[in-house]
VOGUVO-776615 format. One line per field, with one value per residue (C-alpha): residue number from 1; residue in one letter; x, y, z. Coordinates in Angstrom, 2 decimals, always signed. Layout:
N
n: c(NUM;...)
res: c(A;...)
c1: c(X;...)
c2: c(Y;...)
c3: c(Z;...)
This chain:
207
n: c(1;2;3;4;5;6;7;8;9;10;11;12;13;14;15;16;17;18;19;20;21;22;23;24;25;26;27;28;29;30;31;32;33;34;35;36;37;38;39;40;41;42;43;44;45;46;47;48;49;50;51;52;53;54;55;56;57;58;59;60;61;62;63;64;65;66;67;68;69;70;71;72;73;74;75;76;77;78;79;80;81;82;83;84;85;86;87;88;89;90;91;92;93;94;95;96;97;98;99;100;101;102;103;104;105;106;107;108;109;110;111;112;113;114;115;116;117;118;119;120;121;122;123;124;125;126;127;128;129;130;131;132;133;134;135;136;137;138;139;140;141;142;143;144;145;146;147;148;149;150;151;152;153;154;155;156;157;158;159;160;161;162;163;164;165;166;167;168;169;170;171;172;173;174;175;176;177;178;179;180;181;182;183;184;185;186;187;188;189;190;191;192;193;194;195;196;197;198;199;200;201;202;203;204;205;206;207)
res: c(M;P;V;K;A;F;K;E;A;E;G;F;G;A;Y;T;V;G;G;R;D;P;I;P;S;N;I;K;C;Y;L;I;N;T;L;D;D;N;E;D;A;P;E;F;V;V;G;S;T;N;T;Y;T;S;S;W;R;S;A;L;K;A;T;G;P;R;F;I;V;P;V;I;G;G;V;C;T;L;T;L;S;D;S;D;T;S;Q;T;K;T;I;Y;V;G;S;G;N;L;T;V;L;G;G;L;A;P;G;G;G;C;A;I;L;G;T;V;H;I;G;A;S;Q;V;V;W;R;H;T;R;H;W;L;D;D;S;F;G;T;E;T;D;P;I;K;I;G;S;G;V;P;Y;T;A;D;N;I;I;F;D;H;V;S;C;A;F;G;Q;D;N;Q;F;G;M;S;V;T;D;F;G;T;I;Q;N;C;M;Y;G;P;T;N;N;L;T;G;G;I;S;R;G;P;I;I;G;G;Q;T;S)
c1: c(+130.22;+127.93;+126.26;+122.65;+121.91;+119.96;+118.53;+115.08;+116.30;+114.78;+114.79;+117.37;+118.57;+119.02;+122.82;+123.14;+126.28;+125.05;+127.35;+129.52;+133.19;+135.97;+138.05;+136.07;+137.98;+136.48;+132.94;+131.31;+128.20;+125.94;+123.55;+120.56;+119.96;+117.94;+114.77;+115.95;+116.66;+120.17;+123.51;+125.66;+128.82;+128.43;+130.07;+132.50;+131.46;+134.42;+135.73;+134.09;+135.45;+134.17;+130.85;+129.20;+125.98;+124.17;+120.99;+119.27;+120.43;+124.10;+124.25;+122.57;+124.78;+127.98;+130.34;+131.94;+130.62;+128.23;+125.44;+122.67;+120.95;+118.25;+118.49;+115.53;+112.05;+109.64;+109.18;+111.96;+110.28;+112.50;+112.70;+115.95;+116.75;+119.30;+122.82;+123.55;+120.34;+118.56;+115.40;+113.23;+112.45;+114.62;+117.63;+119.64;+121.78;+124.66;+127.08;+126.12;+127.38;+124.96;+122.61;+119.68;+118.39;+115.20;+113.89;+116.29;+114.51;+112.90;+109.21;+106.94;+109.76;+111.03;+109.60;+110.66;+108.22;+109.76;+111.48;+114.46;+116.07;+118.69;+121.19;+123.68;+124.26;+124.58;+121.78;+120.03;+117.07;+114.76;+111.90;+111.11;+107.96;+107.73;+105.06;+104.41;+101.85;+100.06;+103.10;+104.91;+104.76;+103.10;+106.20;+107.34;+107.54;+108.21;+111.03;+112.64;+115.39;+117.46;+115.33;+118.03;+121.42;+123.04;+120.84;+121.57;+121.22;+121.74;+121.92;+119.25;+116.84;+113.97;+112.29;+109.39;+109.13;+105.84;+105.05;+101.94;+100.48;+102.86;+102.03;+103.46;+104.34;+104.33;+107.66;+109.59;+112.31;+113.43;+116.52;+117.52;+118.98;+119.31;+116.63;+114.16;+111.15;+109.73;+107.28;+106.53;+103.22;+101.78;+99.04;+96.68;+97.88;+97.40;+96.12;+94.89;+97.54;+97.06;+99.60;+99.42;+99.05;+100.09;+101.28;+104.81;+106.48;+109.29;+111.83;+114.99;+115.55;+116.34;+114.09)
c2: c(+185.03;+183.21;+180.02;+179.16;+176.09;+174.79;+176.38;+177.18;+178.46;+181.77;+184.15;+184.89;+181.28;+180.93;+180.96;+178.42;+176.34;+173.10;+170.13;+171.72;+172.38;+173.88;+170.78;+167.81;+165.27;+166.86;+165.94;+162.71;+161.06;+159.05;+156.60;+155.89;+152.16;+151.34;+152.63;+151.46;+154.22;+153.30;+154.91;+152.35;+153.74;+154.38;+151.69;+152.67;+151.59;+149.63;+151.04;+154.44;+157.85;+159.06;+157.19;+155.41;+153.52;+154.77;+155.24;+158.63;+159.27;+158.45;+160.50;+163.55;+163.44;+163.08;+166.04;+167.86;+168.66;+165.90;+164.91;+162.62;+160.50;+157.94;+154.80;+153.21;+154.69;+154.54;+155.83;+156.00;+155.96;+157.55;+155.53;+156.70;+159.66;+162.01;+161.46;+165.21;+166.72;+163.72;+164.72;+161.66;+160.43;+163.24;+163.64;+166.73;+168.01;+169.92;+169.98;+171.85;+171.97;+169.30;+168.73;+166.31;+165.08;+163.26;+163.46;+160.69;+158.13;+155.35;+154.50;+156.80;+158.86;+159.12;+160.27;+160.68;+160.07;+162.09;+165.40;+166.71;+169.55;+171.55;+173.65;+174.14;+176.40;+175.85;+173.29;+172.50;+170.15;+168.93;+166.52;+164.78;+164.29;+164.67;+164.10;+163.15;+160.96;+160.89;+159.45;+162.80;+165.47;+168.85;+170.86;+169.04;+169.96;+167.68;+170.08;+172.56;+174.95;+176.99;+177.95;+180.14;+179.74;+177.25;+175.96;+178.62;+178.10;+180.35;+179.95;+177.31;+176.46;+173.94;+173.01;+170.62;+169.47;+168.60;+168.57;+167.45;+166.58;+168.77;+169.12;+172.66;+174.08;+172.31;+173.87;+176.00;+178.29;+180.76;+182.95;+182.07;+184.47;+183.91;+181.22;+180.17;+177.87;+177.37;+174.99;+173.41;+172.11;+171.92;+169.47;+169.18;+169.96;+167.68;+169.11;+165.84;+166.02;+169.70;+171.14;+174.66;+173.30;+176.16;+176.19;+177.26;+179.89;+181.87;+184.06;+185.95;+189.27;+187.77;+184.75)
c3: c(-91.18;-88.70;-89.94;-89.12;-87.03;-90.05;-93.19;-91.76;-88.39;-87.28;-84.34;-81.67;-81.57;-85.33;-85.13;-82.34;-82.94;-81.41;-81.88;-84.56;-83.90;-86.06;-85.36;-86.77;-84.69;-81.55;-82.61;-81.47;-82.87;-80.57;-82.23;-79.99;-80.44;-77.31;-75.64;-72.21;-69.71;-68.58;-67.72;-69.51;-71.07;-74.83;-76.98;-79.73;-83.23;-84.59;-87.84;-87.32;-86.44;-83.05;-83.38;-80.45;-79.72;-76.64;-74.66;-74.63;-71.07;-71.69;-74.89;-73.41;-70.32;-72.34;-72.70;-75.62;-79.11;-80.16;-82.49;-81.21;-83.85;-82.98;-85.12;-83.35;-83.14;-80.24;-76.69;-74.10;-70.66;-68.02;-64.82;-63.19;-60.98;-62.48;-61.19;-61.00;-59.66;-58.04;-59.91;-60.49;-64.02;-65.38;-67.62;-66.74;-69.62;-68.04;-70.98;-74.12;-77.70;-78.84;-81.75;-81.51;-84.87;-83.94;-87.49;-88.50;-86.29;-88.33;-88.31;-86.34;-84.84;-81.28;-77.96;-74.34;-71.48;-68.65;-68.05;-70.00;-68.03;-69.93;-68.02;-70.84;-73.84;-77.58;-78.03;-81.33;-80.78;-83.56;-84.21;-80.91;-78.81;-75.02;-72.40;-68.77;-67.05;-63.70;-61.89;-62.01;-59.33;-59.53;-60.45;-63.58;-67.25;-70.23;-71.19;-68.81;-69.90;-67.52;-64.47;-62.95;-61.30;-61.44;-64.27;-66.89;-70.63;-73.66;-77.44;-77.87;-80.68;-80.63;-83.92;-84.59;-80.97;-79.26;-75.52;-73.65;-70.23;-68.23;-64.54;-64.35;-67.78;-71.11;-72.00;-69.53;-70.89;-68.24;-67.79;-71.34;-73.89;-77.63;-77.68;-80.37;-80.25;-83.74;-85.40;-82.01;-80.72;-77.20;-76.33;-73.35;-69.85;-66.87;-63.61;-62.14;-59.42;-58.60;-61.02;-62.44;-65.97;-68.19;-71.79;-72.66;-70.48;-72.06;-70.23;-71.13;-72.87;-76.28;-76.72)
C-alpha cells in the first residue's frame, strides 16, 4: 500500500517518495551547518551512519536518496553560478529522491535568496522561504520546477513554502505530473527590472 509523503499530504503529489528507500543503508542525511554558498564536499559525521555536514548547494546537488536537515537558521544568499546549467545565483537540482525538512531549522527558520531550479523527480520540500532581489535578471523565479526537456520533474510536493519578489513567476511548475503545492504563500512580485511578475504558474496534467 502506498505511503504518504507525510501525514497531511494532499493532492496528486501526496504519495511522493522523496528521500525514502526500502534499503535504509542507501539513505544519506545532510545537516546544513553553514549559510555560505559553496561547493565544498560534504563532511562525514564521525560515529554516525550516512550522516554528513554540508552547505545547501552541496546537499541539493548530491545524488541518491537523501534527507536535508538545516541545523542552522538564517538566509543562504546564492552567489555562485550552477556547475551544471551555468545559471547565475542558482542551484540546479538534477538528482531526485530527496526530502527537505526546513521546519527543523532553529530560530526563525531558513531561507534561500536566489533561484532553486528542480529538474528531478520524487522531491518532498517543506518549510522554507525563498525570494530574489534587484540583482536578478528578468526571467528568474525563486523556485522553478521542470520547464521542459531536459529539465523534467514529476512526483513532487511542496508544503509550507513561501516565495516573493520573483522577476518572472513567483513559483514556476511546468511540465510536471503528480505535483502538489499546499499551504504555500506568495508575496509581492518585482517588476522593477522589466520582468513579467506573475504569481505561481502551474503546468502538467496531474498537478
